[in-house]
Each structure stands twice: as structure tokens, then as C-alpha cells.
PyMOL CGO cylinders between C-alpha atoms (Angstrom):
from pymol import cmd
from pymol.cgo import CYLINDER

trace = [
    CYLINDER, 128.52, 181.91, 155.83, 125.43, 182.10, 158.06, 0.3, 1, 1, 1, 1, 1, 1,
    CYLINDER, 125.43, 182.10, 158.06, 124.06, 179.01, 156.38, 0.3, 1, 1, 1, 1, 1, 1,
    CYLINDER, 124.06, 179.01, 156.38, 127.34, 177.18, 157.07, 0.3, 1, 1, 1, 1, 1, 1,
    CYLINDER, 127.34, 177.18, 157.07, 127.32, 178.18, 160.75, 0.3, 1, 1, 1, 1, 1, 1,
    CYLINDER, 127.32, 178.18, 160.75, 123.68, 177.19, 161.09, 0.3, 1, 1, 1, 1, 1, 1,
    CYLINDER, 123.68, 177.19, 161.09, 124.44, 173.83, 159.51, 0.3, 1, 1, 1, 1, 1, 1,
    CYLINDER, 124.44, 173.83, 159.51, 127.27, 173.24, 162.00, 0.3, 1, 1, 1, 1, 1, 1,
    CYLINDER, 127.27, 173.24, 162.00, 125.00, 174.12, 164.88, 0.3, 1, 1, 1, 1, 1, 1,
    CYLINDER, 125.00, 174.12, 164.88, 122.36, 171.71, 163.65, 0.3, 1, 1, 1, 1, 1, 1,
    CYLINDER, 122.36, 171.71, 163.65, 124.94, 168.94, 163.42, 0.3, 1, 1, 1, 1, 1, 1,
    CYLINDER, 124.94, 168.94, 163.42, 126.14, 169.70, 166.95, 0.3, 1, 1, 1, 1, 1, 1,
    CYLINDER, 126.14, 169.70, 166.95, 122.57, 169.71, 168.21, 0.3, 1, 1, 1, 1, 1, 1,
    CYLINDER, 122.57, 169.71, 168.21, 121.90, 166.38, 166.55, 0.3, 1, 1, 1, 1, 1, 1,
    CYLINDER, 121.90, 166.38, 166.55, 125.10, 164.96, 168.06, 0.3, 1, 1, 1, 1, 1, 1,
    CYLINDER, 125.10, 164.96, 168.06, 124.08, 166.22, 171.50, 0.3, 1, 1, 1, 1, 1, 1,
    CYLINDER, 124.08, 166.22, 171.50, 120.64, 164.69, 171.14, 0.3, 1, 1, 1, 1, 1, 1,
    CYLINDER, 120.64, 164.69, 171.14, 122.13, 161.37, 170.02, 0.3, 1, 1, 1, 1, 1, 1,
    CYLINDER, 122.13, 161.37, 170.02, 124.62, 161.46, 172.90, 0.3, 1, 1, 1, 1, 1, 1,
    CYLINDER, 124.62, 161.46, 172.90, 121.90, 162.18, 175.46, 0.3, 1, 1, 1, 1, 1, 1,
    CYLINDER, 121.90, 162.18, 175.46, 119.71, 159.39, 174.05, 0.3, 1, 1, 1, 1, 1, 1,
    CYLINDER, 119.71, 159.39, 174.05, 122.62, 156.95, 174.23, 0.3, 1, 1, 1, 1, 1, 1,
    CYLINDER, 122.62, 156.95, 174.23, 123.33, 157.96, 177.83, 0.3, 1, 1, 1, 1, 1, 1,
    CYLINDER, 123.33, 157.96, 177.83, 119.66, 157.51, 178.74, 0.3, 1, 1, 1, 1, 1, 1,
    CYLINDER, 119.66, 157.51, 178.74, 119.63, 154.10, 177.01, 0.3, 1, 1, 1, 1, 1, 1,
    CYLINDER, 119.63, 154.10, 177.01, 122.79, 153.06, 178.85, 0.3, 1, 1, 1, 1, 1, 1,
    CYLINDER, 122.79, 153.06, 178.85, 121.37, 154.16, 182.21, 0.3, 1, 1, 1, 1, 1, 1,
    CYLINDER, 121.37, 154.16, 182.21, 118.14, 152.28, 181.51, 0.3, 1, 1, 1, 1, 1, 1,
    CYLINDER, 118.14, 152.28, 181.51, 120.05, 149.11, 180.57, 0.3, 1, 1, 1, 1, 1, 1,
    CYLINDER, 120.05, 149.11, 180.57, 122.24, 149.46, 183.65, 0.3, 1, 1, 1, 1, 1, 1,
    CYLINDER, 122.24, 149.46, 183.65, 119.24, 149.90, 185.94, 0.3, 1, 1, 1, 1, 1, 1,
    CYLINDER, 119.24, 149.90, 185.94, 117.36, 147.05, 184.27, 0.3, 1, 1, 1, 1, 1, 1,
    CYLINDER, 117.36, 147.05, 184.27, 120.26, 144.55, 184.51, 0.3, 1, 1, 1, 1, 1, 1,
    CYLINDER, 120.26, 144.55, 184.51, 122.05, 145.61, 187.69, 0.3, 1, 1, 1, 1, 1, 1,
    CYLINDER, 122.05, 145.61, 187.69, 119.79, 147.55, 190.01, 0.3, 1, 1, 1, 1, 1, 1,
    CYLINDER, 119.79, 147.55, 190.01, 116.27, 146.21, 189.40, 0.3, 1, 1, 1, 1, 1, 1,
    CYLINDER, 116.27, 146.21, 189.40, 117.13, 142.50, 190.05, 0.3, 1, 1, 1, 1, 1, 1,
    CYLINDER, 117.13, 142.50, 190.05, 118.89, 143.43, 193.31, 0.3, 1, 1, 1, 1, 1, 1,
    CYLINDER, 118.89, 143.43, 193.31, 116.06, 145.64, 194.52, 0.3, 1, 1, 1, 1, 1, 1,
    CYLINDER, 116.06, 145.64, 194.52, 113.54, 143.00, 193.46, 0.3, 1, 1, 1, 1, 1, 1,
    CYLINDER, 113.54, 143.00, 193.46, 115.36, 140.25, 195.38, 0.3, 1, 1, 1, 1, 1, 1,
    CYLINDER, 115.36, 140.25, 195.38, 115.56, 142.33, 198.57, 0.3, 1, 1, 1, 1, 1, 1,
    CYLINDER, 115.56, 142.33, 198.57, 111.90, 143.38, 198.19, 0.3, 1, 1, 1, 1, 1, 1,
    CYLINDER, 111.90, 143.38, 198.19, 110.86, 139.73, 197.76, 0.3, 1, 1, 1, 1, 1, 1,
    CYLINDER, 110.86, 139.73, 197.76, 112.65, 138.76, 200.98, 0.3, 1, 1, 1, 1, 1, 1,
    CYLINDER, 112.65, 138.76, 200.98, 110.89, 141.59, 202.78, 0.3, 1, 1, 1, 1, 1, 1,
    CYLINDER, 110.89, 141.59, 202.78, 107.49, 140.71, 201.28, 0.3, 1, 1, 1, 1, 1, 1,
    CYLINDER, 107.49, 140.71, 201.28, 107.84, 137.05, 202.28, 0.3, 1, 1, 1, 1, 1, 1,
    CYLINDER, 107.84, 137.05, 202.28, 108.98, 138.03, 205.77, 0.3, 1, 1, 1, 1, 1, 1,
    CYLINDER, 108.98, 138.03, 205.77, 106.08, 140.43, 206.34, 0.3, 1, 1, 1, 1, 1, 1,
    CYLINDER, 106.08, 140.43, 206.34, 103.52, 137.94, 204.98, 0.3, 1, 1, 1, 1, 1, 1,
    CYLINDER, 103.52, 137.94, 204.98, 104.89, 135.02, 207.00, 0.3, 1, 1, 1, 1, 1, 1,
    CYLINDER, 104.89, 135.02, 207.00, 104.98, 137.11, 210.18, 0.3, 1, 1, 1, 1, 1, 1,
    CYLINDER, 104.98, 137.11, 210.18, 101.38, 138.18, 209.59, 0.3, 1, 1, 1, 1, 1, 1,
    CYLINDER, 101.38, 138.18, 209.59, 100.27, 134.56, 209.15, 0.3, 1, 1, 1, 1, 1, 1,
    CYLINDER, 100.27, 134.56, 209.15, 102.18, 133.40, 212.24, 0.3, 1, 1, 1, 1, 1, 1,
    CYLINDER, 102.18, 133.40, 212.24, 100.71, 136.17, 214.40, 0.3, 1, 1, 1, 1, 1, 1,
    CYLINDER, 100.71, 136.17, 214.40, 97.22, 135.42, 213.09, 0.3, 1, 1, 1, 1, 1, 1,
    CYLINDER, 97.22, 135.42, 213.09, 97.49, 131.72, 213.94, 0.3, 1, 1, 1, 1, 1, 1,
    CYLINDER, 97.49, 131.72, 213.94, 98.86, 132.46, 217.42, 0.3, 1, 1, 1, 1, 1, 1,
    CYLINDER, 98.86, 132.46, 217.42, 96.02, 134.88, 218.13, 0.3, 1, 1, 1, 1, 1, 1,
    CYLINDER, 96.02, 134.88, 218.13, 93.26, 132.83, 216.55, 0.3, 1, 1, 1, 1, 1, 1,
    CYLINDER, 93.26, 132.83, 216.55, 93.99, 129.32, 217.79, 0.3, 1, 1, 1, 1, 1, 1,
    CYLINDER, 93.99, 129.32, 217.79, 93.15, 128.86, 221.43, 0.3, 1, 1, 1, 1, 1, 1,
    CYLINDER, 93.15, 128.86, 221.43, 96.18, 128.57, 223.68, 0.3, 1, 1, 1, 1, 1, 1,
    CYLINDER, 96.18, 128.57, 223.68, 94.51, 125.80, 225.68, 0.3, 1, 1, 1, 1, 1, 1,
    CYLINDER, 94.51, 125.80, 225.68, 94.00, 123.53, 222.66, 0.3, 1, 1, 1, 1, 1, 1,
    CYLINDER, 94.00, 123.53, 222.66, 95.26, 120.05, 223.42, 0.3, 1, 1, 1, 1, 1, 1,
    CYLINDER, 95.26, 120.05, 223.42, 96.48, 117.20, 221.25, 0.3, 1, 1, 1, 1, 1, 1,
    CYLINDER, 96.48, 117.20, 221.25, 93.54, 115.12, 222.49, 0.3, 1, 1, 1, 1, 1, 1,
    CYLINDER, 93.54, 115.12, 222.49, 91.15, 117.77, 221.10, 0.3, 1, 1, 1, 1, 1, 1,
    CYLINDER, 91.15, 117.77, 221.10, 92.47, 117.11, 217.60, 0.3, 1, 1, 1, 1, 1, 1,
    CYLINDER, 92.47, 117.11, 217.60, 93.26, 113.38, 217.65, 0.3, 1, 1, 1, 1, 1, 1,
    CYLINDER, 93.26, 113.38, 217.65, 91.26, 110.56, 219.25, 0.3, 1, 1, 1, 1, 1, 1,
    CYLINDER, 91.26, 110.56, 219.25, 93.53, 107.72, 220.33, 0.3, 1, 1, 1, 1, 1, 1,
    CYLINDER, 93.53, 107.72, 220.33, 92.12, 104.23, 220.93, 0.3, 1, 1, 1, 1, 1, 1,
    CYLINDER, 92.12, 104.23, 220.93, 93.96, 101.65, 223.03, 0.3, 1, 1, 1, 1, 1, 1,
    CYLINDER, 93.96, 101.65, 223.03, 93.53, 97.88, 223.33, 0.3, 1, 1, 1, 1, 1, 1,
    CYLINDER, 93.53, 97.88, 223.33, 93.35, 95.90, 226.57, 0.3, 1, 1, 1, 1, 1, 1,
    CYLINDER, 93.35, 95.90, 226.57, 97.13, 95.83, 226.81, 0.3, 1, 1, 1, 1, 1, 1,
    CYLINDER, 97.13, 95.83, 226.81, 97.41, 99.61, 226.58, 0.3, 1, 1, 1, 1, 1, 1,
    CYLINDER, 97.41, 99.61, 226.58, 98.72, 99.59, 223.01, 0.3, 1, 1, 1, 1, 1, 1,
    CYLINDER, 98.72, 99.59, 223.01, 97.54, 102.19, 220.55, 0.3, 1, 1, 1, 1, 1, 1,
    CYLINDER, 97.54, 102.19, 220.55, 95.32, 100.56, 217.93, 0.3, 1, 1, 1, 1, 1, 1,
    CYLINDER, 95.32, 100.56, 217.93, 93.69, 103.56, 216.23, 0.3, 1, 1, 1, 1, 1, 1,
    CYLINDER, 93.69, 103.56, 216.23, 94.23, 107.30, 215.81, 0.3, 1, 1, 1, 1, 1, 1,
    CYLINDER, 94.23, 107.30, 215.81, 91.38, 109.35, 214.37, 0.3, 1, 1, 1, 1, 1, 1,
    CYLINDER, 91.38, 109.35, 214.37, 91.36, 113.06, 213.56, 0.3, 1, 1, 1, 1, 1, 1,
    CYLINDER, 91.36, 113.06, 213.56, 88.64, 115.38, 214.88, 0.3, 1, 1, 1, 1, 1, 1,
    CYLINDER, 88.64, 115.38, 214.88, 87.51, 116.59, 211.44, 0.3, 1, 1, 1, 1, 1, 1,
    CYLINDER, 87.51, 116.59, 211.44, 84.84, 118.94, 212.77, 0.3, 1, 1, 1, 1, 1, 1,
    CYLINDER, 84.84, 118.94, 212.77, 87.23, 120.87, 215.02, 0.3, 1, 1, 1, 1, 1, 1,
    CYLINDER, 87.23, 120.87, 215.02, 89.97, 120.97, 212.37, 0.3, 1, 1, 1, 1, 1, 1,
    CYLINDER, 89.97, 120.97, 212.37, 87.55, 122.35, 209.79, 0.3, 1, 1, 1, 1, 1, 1,
    CYLINDER, 87.55, 122.35, 209.79, 86.45, 124.99, 212.28, 0.3, 1, 1, 1, 1, 1, 1,
    CYLINDER, 86.45, 124.99, 212.28, 90.07, 125.98, 212.94, 0.3, 1, 1, 1, 1, 1, 1,
    CYLINDER, 90.07, 125.98, 212.94, 90.83, 126.02, 209.21, 0.3, 1, 1, 1, 1, 1, 1,
    CYLINDER, 90.83, 126.02, 209.21, 87.86, 128.28, 208.53, 0.3, 1, 1, 1, 1, 1, 1,
    CYLINDER, 87.86, 128.28, 208.53, 88.72, 130.76, 211.30, 0.3, 1, 1, 1, 1, 1, 1,
    CYLINDER, 88.72, 130.76, 211.30, 92.40, 130.91, 210.37, 0.3, 1, 1, 1, 1, 1, 1,
    CYLINDER, 92.40, 130.91, 210.37, 91.73, 131.36, 206.66, 0.3, 1, 1, 1, 1, 1, 1,
    CYLINDER, 91.73, 131.36, 206.66, 89.26, 134.19, 207.20, 0.3, 1, 1, 1, 1, 1, 1,
    CYLINDER, 89.26, 134.19, 207.20, 91.50, 135.98, 209.67, 0.3, 1, 1, 1, 1, 1, 1,
    CYLINDER, 91.50, 135.98, 209.67, 94.62, 135.61, 207.47, 0.3, 1, 1, 1, 1, 1, 1,
    CYLINDER, 94.62, 135.61, 207.47, 92.65, 137.01, 204.54, 0.3, 1, 1, 1, 1, 1, 1,
    CYLINDER, 92.65, 137.01, 204.54, 91.60, 139.96, 206.70, 0.3, 1, 1, 1, 1, 1, 1,
    CYLINDER, 91.60, 139.96, 206.70, 95.11, 140.70, 207.98, 0.3, 1, 1, 1, 1, 1, 1,
    CYLINDER, 95.11, 140.70, 207.98, 96.66, 140.45, 204.51, 0.3, 1, 1, 1, 1, 1, 1,
    CYLINDER, 96.66, 140.45, 204.51, 94.07, 142.92, 203.27, 0.3, 1, 1, 1, 1, 1, 1,
    CYLINDER, 94.07, 142.92, 203.27, 95.13, 145.29, 206.06, 0.3, 1, 1, 1, 1, 1, 1,
    CYLINDER, 95.13, 145.29, 206.06, 98.81, 145.19, 205.07, 0.3, 1, 1, 1, 1, 1, 1,
    CYLINDER, 98.81, 145.19, 205.07, 97.87, 145.68, 201.41, 0.3, 1, 1, 1, 1, 1, 1,
    CYLINDER, 97.87, 145.68, 201.41, 96.45, 149.07, 202.36, 0.3, 1, 1, 1, 1, 1, 1,
    CYLINDER, 96.45, 149.07, 202.36, 99.84, 150.25, 203.63, 0.3, 1, 1, 1, 1, 1, 1,
    CYLINDER, 99.84, 150.25, 203.63, 103.20, 150.75, 201.93, 0.3, 1, 1, 1, 1, 1, 1,
    CYLINDER, 103.20, 150.75, 201.93, 106.34, 148.94, 203.10, 0.3, 1, 1, 1, 1, 1, 1,
    CYLINDER, 106.34, 148.94, 203.10, 109.70, 150.67, 202.73, 0.3, 1, 1, 1, 1, 1, 1,
    CYLINDER, 109.70, 150.67, 202.73, 112.93, 148.86, 201.88, 0.3, 1, 1, 1, 1, 1, 1,
    CYLINDER, 112.93, 148.86, 201.88, 116.13, 150.98, 202.20, 0.3, 1, 1, 1, 1, 1, 1,
    CYLINDER, 116.13, 150.98, 202.20, 118.32, 150.77, 199.09, 0.3, 1, 1, 1, 1, 1, 1,
    CYLINDER, 118.32, 150.77, 199.09, 121.29, 150.60, 201.47, 0.3, 1, 1, 1, 1, 1, 1,
    CYLINDER, 121.29, 150.60, 201.47, 120.16, 147.05, 202.30, 0.3, 1, 1, 1, 1, 1, 1,
    CYLINDER, 120.16, 147.05, 202.30, 119.96, 146.15, 198.62, 0.3, 1, 1, 1, 1, 1, 1,
    CYLINDER, 119.96, 146.15, 198.62, 123.52, 147.24, 197.91, 0.3, 1, 1, 1, 1, 1, 1,
    CYLINDER, 123.52, 147.24, 197.91, 124.95, 146.24, 201.31, 0.3, 1, 1, 1, 1, 1, 1,
    CYLINDER, 124.95, 146.24, 201.31, 126.42, 149.64, 202.05, 0.3, 1, 1, 1, 1, 1, 1,
    CYLINDER, 126.42, 149.64, 202.05, 126.06, 152.12, 204.90, 0.3, 1, 1, 1, 1, 1, 1,
    CYLINDER, 126.06, 152.12, 204.90, 128.51, 154.66, 203.50, 0.3, 1, 1, 1, 1, 1, 1,
    CYLINDER, 128.51, 154.66, 203.50, 125.90, 156.39, 201.35, 0.3, 1, 1, 1, 1, 1, 1,
    CYLINDER, 125.90, 156.39, 201.35, 122.47, 157.32, 202.65, 0.3, 1, 1, 1, 1, 1, 1,
    CYLINDER, 122.47, 157.32, 202.65, 120.36, 155.92, 199.82, 0.3, 1, 1, 1, 1, 1, 1,
    CYLINDER, 120.36, 155.92, 199.82, 116.58, 156.45, 199.57, 0.3, 1, 1, 1, 1, 1, 1,
    CYLINDER, 116.58, 156.45, 199.57, 114.03, 153.73, 200.30, 0.3, 1, 1, 1, 1, 1, 1,
    CYLINDER, 114.03, 153.73, 200.30, 112.00, 151.76, 197.78, 0.3, 1, 1, 1, 1, 1, 1,
    CYLINDER, 112.00, 151.76, 197.78, 108.30, 151.42, 198.45, 0.3, 1, 1, 1, 1, 1, 1,
    CYLINDER, 108.30, 151.42, 198.45, 106.69, 148.02, 197.92, 0.3, 1, 1, 1, 1, 1, 1,
    CYLINDER, 106.69, 148.02, 197.92, 103.08, 146.89, 198.15, 0.3, 1, 1, 1, 1, 1, 1,
    CYLINDER, 103.08, 146.89, 198.15, 101.72, 143.47, 199.01, 0.3, 1, 1, 1, 1, 1, 1,
    CYLINDER, 101.72, 143.47, 199.01, 98.35, 142.61, 197.49, 0.3, 1, 1, 1, 1, 1, 1,
    CYLINDER, 98.35, 142.61, 197.49, 96.54, 139.30, 198.25, 0.3, 1, 1, 1, 1, 1, 1,
    CYLINDER, 96.54, 139.30, 198.25, 95.75, 137.21, 195.18, 0.3, 1, 1, 1, 1, 1, 1,
    CYLINDER, 95.75, 137.21, 195.18, 92.98, 134.63, 195.11, 0.3, 1, 1, 1, 1, 1, 1,
    CYLINDER, 92.98, 134.63, 195.11, 92.36, 132.34, 198.07, 0.3, 1, 1, 1, 1, 1, 1,
    CYLINDER, 92.36, 132.34, 198.07, 93.92, 131.40, 201.37, 0.3, 1, 1, 1, 1, 1, 1,
    CYLINDER, 93.92, 131.40, 201.37, 94.23, 127.63, 201.69, 0.3, 1, 1, 1, 1, 1, 1,
    CYLINDER, 94.23, 127.63, 201.69, 94.48, 126.01, 205.12, 0.3, 1, 1, 1, 1, 1, 1,
    CYLINDER, 94.48, 126.01, 205.12, 95.43, 122.35, 205.61, 0.3, 1, 1, 1, 1, 1, 1,
    CYLINDER, 95.43, 122.35, 205.61, 96.82, 120.07, 208.29, 0.3, 1, 1, 1, 1, 1, 1,
    CYLINDER, 96.82, 120.07, 208.29, 99.81, 117.75, 208.23, 0.3, 1, 1, 1, 1, 1, 1,
    CYLINDER, 99.81, 117.75, 208.23, 101.23, 115.25, 210.70, 0.3, 1, 1, 1, 1, 1, 1,
    CYLINDER, 101.23, 115.25, 210.70, 104.70, 113.94, 211.40, 0.3, 1, 1, 1, 1, 1, 1,
    CYLINDER, 104.70, 113.94, 211.40, 105.88, 110.86, 213.27, 0.3, 1, 1, 1, 1, 1, 1,
    CYLINDER, 105.88, 110.86, 213.27, 109.39, 111.11, 214.70, 0.3, 1, 1, 1, 1, 1, 1,
    CYLINDER, 109.39, 111.11, 214.70, 111.29, 108.53, 216.72, 0.3, 1, 1, 1, 1, 1, 1,
    CYLINDER, 111.29, 108.53, 216.72, 112.41, 110.00, 220.05, 0.3, 1, 1, 1, 1, 1, 1,
    CYLINDER, 112.41, 110.00, 220.05, 113.95, 106.96, 221.67, 0.3, 1, 1, 1, 1, 1, 1,
    CYLINDER, 113.95, 106.96, 221.67, 113.41, 103.31, 222.38, 0.3, 1, 1, 1, 1, 1, 1,
    CYLINDER, 113.41, 103.31, 222.38, 109.74, 102.43, 221.91, 0.3, 1, 1, 1, 1, 1, 1,
    CYLINDER, 109.74, 102.43, 221.91, 108.73, 106.12, 221.80, 0.3, 1, 1, 1, 1, 1, 1,
    CYLINDER, 108.73, 106.12, 221.80, 107.40, 108.19, 218.89, 0.3, 1, 1, 1, 1, 1, 1,
    CYLINDER, 107.40, 108.19, 218.89, 106.57, 111.88, 218.78, 0.3, 1, 1, 1, 1, 1, 1,
    CYLINDER, 106.57, 111.88, 218.78, 103.43, 112.69, 216.80, 0.3, 1, 1, 1, 1, 1, 1,
    CYLINDER, 103.43, 112.69, 216.80, 103.32, 116.36, 215.79, 0.3, 1, 1, 1, 1, 1, 1,
    CYLINDER, 103.32, 116.36, 215.79, 100.43, 118.18, 214.09, 0.3, 1, 1, 1, 1, 1, 1,
    CYLINDER, 100.43, 118.18, 214.09, 101.09, 121.12, 211.79, 0.3, 1, 1, 1, 1, 1, 1,
    CYLINDER, 101.09, 121.12, 211.79, 98.76, 123.70, 210.34, 0.3, 1, 1, 1, 1, 1, 1,
    CYLINDER, 98.76, 123.70, 210.34, 99.72, 124.71, 206.80, 0.3, 1, 1, 1, 1, 1, 1,
    CYLINDER, 99.72, 124.71, 206.80, 98.68, 128.04, 205.31, 0.3, 1, 1, 1, 1, 1, 1,
    CYLINDER, 98.68, 128.04, 205.31, 99.21, 128.71, 201.61, 0.3, 1, 1, 1, 1, 1, 1,
    CYLINDER, 99.21, 128.71, 201.61, 98.47, 132.09, 200.09, 0.3, 1, 1, 1, 1, 1, 1,
    CYLINDER, 98.47, 132.09, 200.09, 99.33, 133.95, 196.89, 0.3, 1, 1, 1, 1, 1, 1,
    CYLINDER, 99.33, 133.95, 196.89, 100.36, 137.59, 196.95, 0.3, 1, 1, 1, 1, 1, 1,
    CYLINDER, 100.36, 137.59, 196.95, 101.40, 140.13, 194.35, 0.3, 1, 1, 1, 1, 1, 1,
    CYLINDER, 101.40, 140.13, 194.35, 104.53, 142.13, 195.17, 0.3, 1, 1, 1, 1, 1, 1,
    CYLINDER, 104.53, 142.13, 195.17, 104.67, 145.52, 193.47, 0.3, 1, 1, 1, 1, 1, 1,
    CYLINDER, 104.67, 145.52, 193.47, 107.91, 147.52, 193.33, 0.3, 1, 1, 1, 1, 1, 1,
    CYLINDER, 107.91, 147.52, 193.33, 108.89, 150.39, 191.03, 0.3, 1, 1, 1, 1, 1, 1,
    CYLINDER, 108.89, 150.39, 191.03, 109.16, 149.13, 187.43, 0.3, 1, 1, 1, 1, 1, 1,
    CYLINDER, 109.16, 149.13, 187.43, 108.40, 145.53, 188.48, 0.3, 1, 1, 1, 1, 1, 1,
    CYLINDER, 108.40, 145.53, 188.48, 105.72, 143.27, 189.94, 0.3, 1, 1, 1, 1, 1, 1,
    CYLINDER, 105.72, 143.27, 189.94, 105.68, 139.56, 190.69, 0.3, 1, 1, 1, 1, 1, 1,
    CYLINDER, 105.68, 139.56, 190.69, 103.29, 136.92, 192.01, 0.3, 1, 1, 1, 1, 1, 1,
    CYLINDER, 103.29, 136.92, 192.01, 104.59, 134.99, 195.02, 0.3, 1, 1, 1, 1, 1, 1,
    CYLINDER, 104.59, 134.99, 195.02, 103.27, 131.89, 196.79, 0.3, 1, 1, 1, 1, 1, 1,
    CYLINDER, 103.27, 131.89, 196.79, 103.84, 131.85, 200.53, 0.3, 1, 1, 1, 1, 1, 1,
    CYLINDER, 103.84, 131.85, 200.53, 103.65, 128.54, 202.42, 0.3, 1, 1, 1, 1, 1, 1,
    CYLINDER, 103.65, 128.54, 202.42, 103.81, 128.54, 206.21, 0.3, 1, 1, 1, 1, 1, 1,
    CYLINDER, 103.81, 128.54, 206.21, 103.99, 125.42, 208.40, 0.3, 1, 1, 1, 1, 1, 1,
    CYLINDER, 103.99, 125.42, 208.40, 103.35, 125.91, 212.13, 0.3, 1, 1, 1, 1, 1, 1,
    CYLINDER, 103.35, 125.91, 212.13, 103.23, 123.12, 214.75, 0.3, 1, 1, 1, 1, 1, 1,
    CYLINDER, 103.23, 123.12, 214.75, 100.14, 123.45, 216.95, 0.3, 1, 1, 1, 1, 1, 1,
    CYLINDER, 100.14, 123.45, 216.95, 100.09, 120.24, 219.01, 0.3, 1, 1, 1, 1, 1, 1,
    CYLINDER, 100.09, 120.24, 219.01, 102.14, 117.14, 219.73, 0.3, 1, 1, 1, 1, 1, 1,
    CYLINDER, 102.14, 117.14, 219.73, 102.34, 114.10, 221.97, 0.3, 1, 1, 1, 1, 1, 1,
    CYLINDER, 102.34, 114.10, 221.97, 104.65, 111.19, 222.75, 0.3, 1, 1, 1, 1, 1, 1,
    CYLINDER, 104.65, 111.19, 222.75, 103.30, 107.73, 221.83, 0.3, 1, 1, 1, 1, 1, 1,
    CYLINDER, 103.30, 107.73, 221.83, 104.74, 104.95, 223.97, 0.3, 1, 1, 1, 1, 1, 1,
    CYLINDER, 104.74, 104.95, 223.97, 104.79, 101.71, 222.03, 0.3, 1, 1, 1, 1, 1, 1,
    CYLINDER, 104.79, 101.71, 222.03, 104.42, 100.90, 218.36, 0.3, 1, 1, 1, 1, 1, 1,
    CYLINDER, 104.42, 100.90, 218.36, 102.74, 103.35, 216.00, 0.3, 1, 1, 1, 1, 1, 1,
    CYLINDER, 102.74, 103.35, 216.00, 99.37, 101.82, 215.04, 0.3, 1, 1, 1, 1, 1, 1,
    CYLINDER, 99.37, 101.82, 215.04, 98.78, 100.41, 211.59, 0.3, 1, 1, 1, 1, 1, 1,
    CYLINDER, 98.78, 100.41, 211.59, 95.51, 102.35, 211.36, 0.3, 1, 1, 1, 1, 1, 1,
    CYLINDER, 95.51, 102.35, 211.36, 95.55, 106.12, 211.20, 0.3, 1, 1, 1, 1, 1, 1,
    CYLINDER, 95.55, 106.12, 211.20, 92.53, 108.06, 209.98, 0.3, 1, 1, 1, 1, 1, 1,
    CYLINDER, 92.53, 108.06, 209.98, 93.73, 111.26, 208.33, 0.3, 1, 1, 1, 1, 1, 1,
    CYLINDER, 93.73, 111.26, 208.33, 91.68, 114.10, 206.90, 0.3, 1, 1, 1, 1, 1, 1,
    CYLINDER, 91.68, 114.10, 206.90, 91.06, 114.00, 203.13, 0.3, 1, 1, 1, 1, 1, 1,
    CYLINDER, 91.06, 114.00, 203.13, 92.13, 117.25, 201.47, 0.3, 1, 1, 1, 1, 1, 1,
    CYLINDER, 92.13, 117.25, 201.47, 88.70, 117.77, 199.92, 0.3, 1, 1, 1, 1, 1, 1,
    CYLINDER, 88.70, 117.77, 199.92, 87.16, 117.95, 203.40, 0.3, 1, 1, 1, 1, 1, 1,
    CYLINDER, 87.16, 117.95, 203.40, 89.27, 120.94, 204.42, 0.3, 1, 1, 1, 1, 1, 1,
    CYLINDER, 89.27, 120.94, 204.42, 88.28, 124.48, 203.65, 0.3, 1, 1, 1, 1, 1, 1,
    CYLINDER, 88.28, 124.48, 203.65, 89.66, 126.97, 201.16, 0.3, 1, 1, 1, 1, 1, 1,
    CYLINDER, 89.66, 126.97, 201.16, 88.42, 130.48, 201.78, 0.3, 1, 1, 1, 1, 1, 1,
    CYLINDER, 88.42, 130.48, 201.78, 88.07, 132.48, 198.57, 0.3, 1, 1, 1, 1, 1, 1,
    CYLINDER, 88.07, 132.48, 198.57, 87.50, 136.21, 198.23, 0.3, 1, 1, 1, 1, 1, 1,
]
cmd.load_cgo(trace, "trace")
């Protein structure tokens, strides 16, 4: 009789263990398929936002406020006042690229030493339940690349706007609970522009990419 009762208890214990394992497996699958992707998406938005804001603030603080379009681009006119040549100031642009890249690298390192919190309420779009926050970390990966780009835009009859952008590209690693992902952040910020009256010249001396600087850790 005691053996029979003991056998029943063992079966019940085994059933309980199996049930608990199945519940744990179901919860894991539910978290992996439903919760983790949502949290990861919200964390990625936050990571991109923080990184982009850091880069924008760095460029605003590092680039002189009194920098003029004429400091970056030399414009040559003919006897009739028409633009015949536009040439970039490579030395100044390289100096700006170097300063910006170093400072961005420094500021990204600073934010990597702190933890950013993302409320789970934002992830599930609810304010009814006070959910805890998820901590994420942003770690710089590799180099910060700084480049320049230009854009010609028609602004009216016989007028063209020439705008100069600074482009910062950096790779970061976003770390959240149970997940991590490498992200590439590209930021384009206009730093100078002018209005060209008359035809855009056929000659425009741009900066070759290999002459610009990439700052590596």
C-alpha cells in the first residue's frame, strides 16, 4: 500500500515538474516572440535618438558659429560677373573633419559609460499599468567617419542655392536584456549655404573621399 501511494506521489511530482517546465517554455517563447522584438524596436529608436542628438550637439559646439560659406568654398568669377569655378577649401574641411570626429568619439564614449532607461510603458503603448524600465547601453564600435556633401537647388529664375552638409557616420552596439545589435548611425547637418545668381559653373572642384579623415580608436 505504501509503495502504491509513493508511486502515485512520484507520478504527481513528475507531472508537476513537466507542467512547470512547459509553462516556463511557453513564457520563454512568448517573451522571445512578443515582448523582446517590441522592447528591442523601442530601444533602437531611443539609441538612435540619443546618438544623433549627441552628434548634433557636438557639431554645433565644435564648428565655429562665425564660419562662412566663403571660408569653405572659393568662387571665381569672369569679367562679366559669372561664376566660372568653385573650389573647396580642403585644408579647412580636413581640419573640421578631424575636430568633429575626435569630439564625437569622445562624447559617444561618455554616453557609453552611463545607462539609458526606456520605460516598458512606451514599448506597449499603455499608461494604465506602471511597468518597469529597461536599461540599454550604447557602446561605440570602430571608427567615426566624417565627410562633406553639397547640394544645388533651384530657388527661382536664374538663382541656385548651394548648400554644404557635414556627414557623420558611426557604428554603435546597442545592448538590451537578452539582446544586442550593431547599428549604423548617419547624420547629415547643413553648415553653410549661399545663393548663386546666374548659371551653375561647369567646373566644380570637390573633395575626394580619400582626402578626408576617418578617426579610428
